[in-house]
C-alpha positions as a Python dict, from the first residue, in 0.01 Angstrom:
ca = {
    (1, 'M'): (0, 0, 0),
    (2, 'T'): (290, 84, 231),
    (3, 'F'): (426, 423, 328),
    (4, 'D'): (769, 519, 461),
    (5, 'D'): (900, 793, 691),
    (6, 'G'): (616, 972, 875),
    (7, 'F'): (545, 1346, 889),
    (8, 'N'): (746, 1595, 1096),
    (9, 'P'): (536, 1871, 1262),
    (10, 'G'): (855, 2056, 1357),
    (11, 'K'): (954, 2105, 993),
    (12, 'Q'): (620, 2063, 813),
    (13, 'P'): (352, 2303, 941),
    (14, 'E'): (88, 2108, 748),
    (15, 'A'): (200, 1772, 891),
    (16, 'A'): (-116, 1703, 1091),
    (17, 'Q'): (-336, 1806, 797),
    (18, 'W'): (-147, 1589, 549),
    (19, 'N'): (-148, 1296, 788),
    (20, 'A'): (-525, 1329, 832),
    (21, 'Q'): (-579, 1355, 455),
    (22, 'M'): (-390, 1032, 391),
    (23, 'L'): (-573, 846, 666),
    (24, 'A'): (-906, 977, 537),
    (25, 'A'): (-828, 857, 184),
    (26, 'L'): (-741, 509, 308),
    (27, 'R'): (-1048, 499, 532),
    (28, 'G'): (-1271, 616, 249),
    (29, 'H'): (-1157, 329, 29),
    (30, 'G'): (-1159, 71, 308),
    (31, 'I'): (-785, 4, 285),
    (32, 'N'): (-561, -119, 566),
    (33, 'A'): (-208, -9, 481),
    (34, 'A'): (130, -9, 656),
    (35, 'L'): (348, 275, 779),
    (36, 'F'): (722, 237, 834),
    (37, 'P'): (831, 546, 1029),
    (38, 'T'): (1187, 661, 1084),
    (39, 'L'): (1276, 884, 1377),
    (40, 'A'): (1500, 1110, 1169),
    (41, 'R'): (1218, 1197, 929),
    (42, 'M'): (930, 1242, 1179),
    (43, 'G'): (1084, 1451, 1453),
    (44, 'A'): (1006, 1407, 1820),
    (45, 'A'): (682, 1361, 2014),
    (46, 'G'): (460, 1541, 1763),
    (47, 'G'): (564, 1310, 1485),
    (48, 'L'): (513, 1007, 1705),
    (49, 'E'): (155, 1116, 1773),
    (50, 'L'): (88, 1125, 1399),
    (51, 'V'): (234, 776, 1360),
    (52, 'E'): (20, 660, 1649),
    (53, 'A'): (-289, 777, 1460),
    (54, 'W'): (-210, 519, 1189),
    (55, 'G'): (-199, 239, 1442),
    (56, 'R'): (-526, 349, 1601),
    (57, 'A'): (-684, 351, 1254),
    (58, 'G'): (-595, -15, 1210),
    (59, 'H'): (-285, 19, 995),
    (60, 'L'): (30, -187, 1047),
    (61, 'I'): (326, 1, 1200),
    (62, 'G'): (679, -120, 1132),
    (63, 'N'): (1038, 1, 1174),
    (64, 'H'): (1229, 213, 921),
    (65, 'T'): (1528, 272, 1153),
    (66, 'A'): (1611, 572, 1368),
    (67, 'S'): (1854, 755, 1137),
    (68, 'H'): (1753, 648, 784),
    (69, 'R'): (2108, 550, 688),
    (70, 'S'): (2173, 305, 407),
    (71, 'L'): (2323, -33, 495),
    (72, 'A'): (2486, -17, 150),
    (73, 'D'): (2692, 283, 263),
    (74, 'P'): (3051, 163, 326),
    (75, 'K'): (3063, 404, 623),
    (76, 'V'): (2770, 226, 793),
    (77, 'S'): (2881, -82, 985),
    (78, 'L'): (2657, -376, 1063),
    (79, 'D'): (2683, -315, 1439),
    (80, 'W'): (2593, 52, 1400),
    (81, 'F'): (2295, -33, 1178),
    (82, 'I'): (2163, -294, 1424),
    (83, 'A'): (2189, -41, 1708),
    (84, 'D'): (1993, 207, 1494),
    (85, 'V'): (1719, -48, 1434),
    (86, 'R'): (1704, -119, 1808),
    (87, 'T'): (1669, 252, 1887),
    (88, 'A'): (1369, 281, 1656),
    (89, 'D'): (1222, -41, 1793),
    (90, 'E'): (1226, 104, 2144),
    (91, 'A'): (1039, 412, 2021),
    (92, 'F'): (773, 226, 1823),
    (93, 'K'): (712, -106, 1994),
    (94, 'G'): (449, 30, 2232),
    (95, 'L'): (232, 171, 1952),
    (96, 'A'): (-95, 10, 1852),
    (97, 'G'): (-47, -190, 1535),
    (98, 'F'): (329, -228, 1574),
    (99, 'G'): (489, -542, 1438),
    (100, 'P'): (861, -630, 1429),
    (101, 'M'): (909, -570, 1056),
    (102, 'L'): (1202, -377, 909),
    (103, 'R'): (1184, -163, 596),
    (104, 'F'): (1543, -98, 491),
    (105, 'P'): (1619, 269, 412),
    (106, 'Y'): (1641, 323, 37),
    (107, 'L'): (1562, -53, 7),
    (108, 'K'): (1937, -116, 47),
    (109, 'E'): (2016, -437, 237),
    (110, 'G'): (2396, -429, 238),
    (111, 'D'): (2691, -367, 9),
    (112, 'T'): (2884, -672, 132),
    (113, 'Q'): (2791, -1031, 197),
    (114, 'A'): (2896, -996, 561),
    (115, 'K'): (2659, -704, 621),
    (116, 'R'): (2373, -857, 420),
    (117, 'D'): (2394, -1199, 585),
    (118, 'G'): (2475, -1057, 928),
    (119, 'M'): (2160, -847, 922),
    (120, 'R'): (1952, -1142, 804),
    (121, 'E'): (2090, -1354, 1089),
    (122, 'W'): (2021, -1083, 1347),
    (123, 'M'): (1662, -1048, 1224),
    (124, 'A'): (1605, -1424, 1243),
    (125, 'R'): (1742, -1438, 1598),
    (126, 'N'): (1526, -1146, 1709),
    (127, 'D'): (1201, -1249, 1538),
    (128, 'Y'): (1219, -953, 1301),
    (129, 'R'): (1075, -989, 953),
    (130, 'S'): (1194, -800, 650),
    (131, 'A'): (932, -580, 482),
    (132, 'P'): (1036, -577, 115),
    (133, 'V'): (838, -419, -164),
    (134, 'S'): (757, -561, -503),
    (135, 'I'): (651, -234, -670),
    (136, 'D'): (902, 47, -632),
    (137, 'A'): (841, 401, -757),
    (138, 'S'): (1002, 744, -728),
    (139, 'D'): (708, 917, -561),
    (140, 'W'): (954, 1119, -352),
    (141, 'Y'): (1085, 1289, -666),
    (142, 'Y'): (739, 1374, -796),
    (143, 'N'): (669, 1518, -453),
    (144, 'I'): (971, 1751, -478),
    (145, 'V'): (854, 1883, -815),
    (146, 'Y'): (489, 1907, -708),
    (147, 'A'): (575, 2097, -389),
    (148, 'A'): (802, 2338, -577),
    (149, 'H'): (521, 2441, -813),
    (150, 'L'): (278, 2494, -526),
    (151, 'K'): (535, 2702, -339),
    (152, 'A'): (579, 2913, -652),
    (153, 'G'): (202, 2961, -675),
    (154, 'D'): (161, 2760, -996),
    (155, 'A'): (-132, 2533, -912),
    (156, 'G'): (-180, 2451, -1280),
    (157, 'K'): (162, 2295, -1318),
    (158, 'A'): (126, 2121, -984),
    (159, 'E'): (-193, 1957, -1110),
    (160, 'R'): (-16, 1847, -1428),
    (161, 'V'): (261, 1692, -1216),
    (162, 'K'): (-3, 1508, -1015),
    (163, 'Q'): (-153, 1363, -1333),
    (164, 'A'): (194, 1259, -1451),
    (165, 'Y'): (246, 1100, -1111),
    (166, 'L'): (-67, 889, -1147),
    (167, 'R'): (54, 767, -1487),
    (168, 'H'): (397, 694, -1337),
    (169, 'L'): (254, 473, -1062),
    (170, 'L'): (39, 279, -1309),
    (171, 'D'): (343, 230, -1533),
    (172, 'R'): (561, 105, -1246),
    (173, 'A'): (286, -127, -1122),
    (174, 'D'): (253, -278, -1469),
    (175, 'Y'): (629, -311, -1507),
    (176, 'Y'): (687, -495, -1180),
    (177, 'D'): (385, -717, -1230),
    (178, 'G'): (515, -813, -1573),
    (179, 'L'): (861, -879, -1431),
    (180, 'A'): (708, -1091, -1155),
    (181, 'R'): (518, -1300, -1407),
    (182, 'D'): (842, -1357, -1598),
    (183, 'V'): (1046, -1439, -1286),
    (184, 'L'): (792, -1615, -1064),
    (185, 'G'): (550, -1743, -1322),
    (186, 'R'): (268, -1570, -1135),
    (187, 'S'): (139, -1235, -1018),
    (188, 'P'): (204, -1211, -641),
    (189, 'V'): (11, -1003, -394),
    (190, 'H'): (212, -688, -453),
    (191, 'V'): (351, -447, -195),
    (192, 'M'): (387, -91, -327),
    (193, 'L'): (636, 156, -181),
    (194, 'L'): (510, 511, -129),
    (195, 'H'): (593, 784, 124),
    (196, 'T'): (415, 1017, 360),
    (197, 'N'): (446, 1342, 166),
    (198, 'Q'): (255, 1634, 22),
    (199, 'I'): (170, 1482, -313),
    (200, 'N'): (27, 1170, -155),
    (201, 'A'): (-172, 1379, 92),
    (202, 'A'): (-332, 1550, -208),
    (203, 'A'): (-348, 1258, -451),
    (204, 'L'): (-385, 936, -252),
    (205, 'S'): (-756, 899, -320),
    (206, 'D'): (-686, 958, -690),
    (207, 'V'): (-401, 704, -678),
    (208, 'I'): (-633, 442, -534),
    (209, 'A'): (-905, 523, -787),
    (210, 'A'): (-656, 505, -1076),
    (211, 'L'): (-519, 168, -963),
    (212, 'T'): (-870, 31, -919),
    (213, 'A'): (-980, 158, -1260),
    (214, 'H'): (-669, -5, -1407),
    (215, 'G'): (-785, -343, -1277),
    (216, 'W'): (-603, -370, -945),
    (217, 'N'): (-767, -495, -626),
    (218, 'I'): (-607, -350, -315),
    (219, 'A'): (-540, -599, -35),
    (220, 'S'): (-451, -520, 325),
    (221, 'A'): (-78, -478, 383),
    (222, 'S'): (-75, -746, 652),
    (223, 'S'): (-225, -1003, 415),
    (224, 'A'): (6, -899, 131),
    (225, 'F'): (313, -973, 341),
    (226, 'Q'): (189, -1332, 382),
    (227, 'D'): (272, -1399, 17),
    (228, 'P'): (573, -1639, 13),
    (229, 'L'): (760, -1393, -208),
    (230, 'Y'): (837, -1168, 90),
    (231, 'A'): (1008, -1443, 290),
    (232, 'Q'): (1270, -1493, 20),
    (233, 'A'): (1629, -1370, 47),
    (234, 'P'): (1773, -1323, -305),
    (235, 'D'): (2147, -1373, -348),
    (236, 'T'): (2245, -1033, -489),
    (237, 'L'): (2510, -772, -409),
    (238, 'P'): (2459, -491, -345),
    (239, 'A'): (2147, -639, -183),
    (240, 'G'): (1806, -481, -196),
    (241, 'E'): (1578, -299, -442),
    (242, 'S'): (1234, -441, -519),
    (243, 'I'): (1230, -807, -424),
    (244, 'V'): (1096, -889, -771),
    (245, 'W'): (1389, -698, -922),
    (246, 'A'): (1631, -877, -688),
    (247, 'R'): (1492, -1216, -787),
    (248, 'A'): (1536, -1121, -1152),
    (249, 'K'): (1892, -999, -1084),
    (250, 'A'): (1981, -1326, -910),
    (251, 'L'): (1864, -1509, -1222),
    (252, 'D'): (2067, -1277, -1454),
    (253, 'F'): (1762, -1135, -1630),
    (254, 'P'): (1873, -893, -1903),
    (255, 'G'): (1787, -525, -1917),
    (256, 'L'): (1770, -450, -1544),
    (257, 'R'): (1876, -95, -1464),
    (258, 'Y'): (2049, -2, -1137),
    (259, 'P'): (1930, 155, -921),
    (260, 'A'): (1593, 18, -1023),
    (261, 'E'): (1415, 349, -953),
    (262, 'D'): (1559, 698, -917),
    (263, 'A'): (1516, 1061, -1016),
    (264, 'V'): (1754, 1018, -1310),
    (265, 'Y'): (1482, 827, -1493),
    (266, 'E'): (1200, 1067, -1411),
    (267, 'E'): (1371, 1404, -1452),
    (268, 'P'): (1402, 1384, -1835),
    (269, 'L'): (1036, 1286, -1869),
    (270, 'L'): (917, 1580, -1662),
    (271, 'R'): (1160, 1814, -1836),
    (272, 'D'): (1033, 1709, -2178),
    (273, 'A'): (679, 1771, -2058),
    (274, 'G'): (777, 2120, -1939),
    (275, 'L'): (705, 2031, -1579),
    (276, 'L'): (1034, 2093, -1402),
    (277, 'P'): (1032, 2403, -1177),
}
């Protein structure tokens, strides 16, 4: 289980509470996860203190850049992106649990071969590992819908969104595991992408329980990244997405949608269920 962004006390009054809830859920289930914070999403010193709490709790801390800009954006140059990674590295490298691992914003690893390969070369020279995911999911979109219902005072609909969210994560986990079996001939130790947000603060213990009841065993993030899958560099452009998806794309597997995960796939499902705000 890996989480992106970090909470921002300057913009989220409940940031400390949500952070504590997520850490308590992980501690209660004996899970060592990973957090990939980005300076733009977590604010200043207050946000850094919340990130630091993850490291003190034994979780892996990585780098999700300073500005959360996509390397697939034609306006973002390779040199600018590298400087942004370095800025975040300076902010995080003194934290307990920090390791030089980069989670690309939006899972986008470059829109050109020069940017993709240039970033891979820079990482190799600077002992930085990539931190891909195998299971991608649009938890951020479910969070937007969930938070809107709570803000409107409709706890009933918020709870229904949470239940739909649990089903969504189980569906995405099954999909990517099936794709991995087709592409790799095996089920790897999966890395799931989630975010630090309100719905996960409320539902993380339920997420873990649902995955476990569905037959999943949850490994530590540090051990999951030792699977050889995460050292691969698929030859795709634009580069990125789930590494399982990218491997399938490189092999011209049919039926792959792009982007692999996004709100456009989830919005109709929630609309049909009467769950949009």
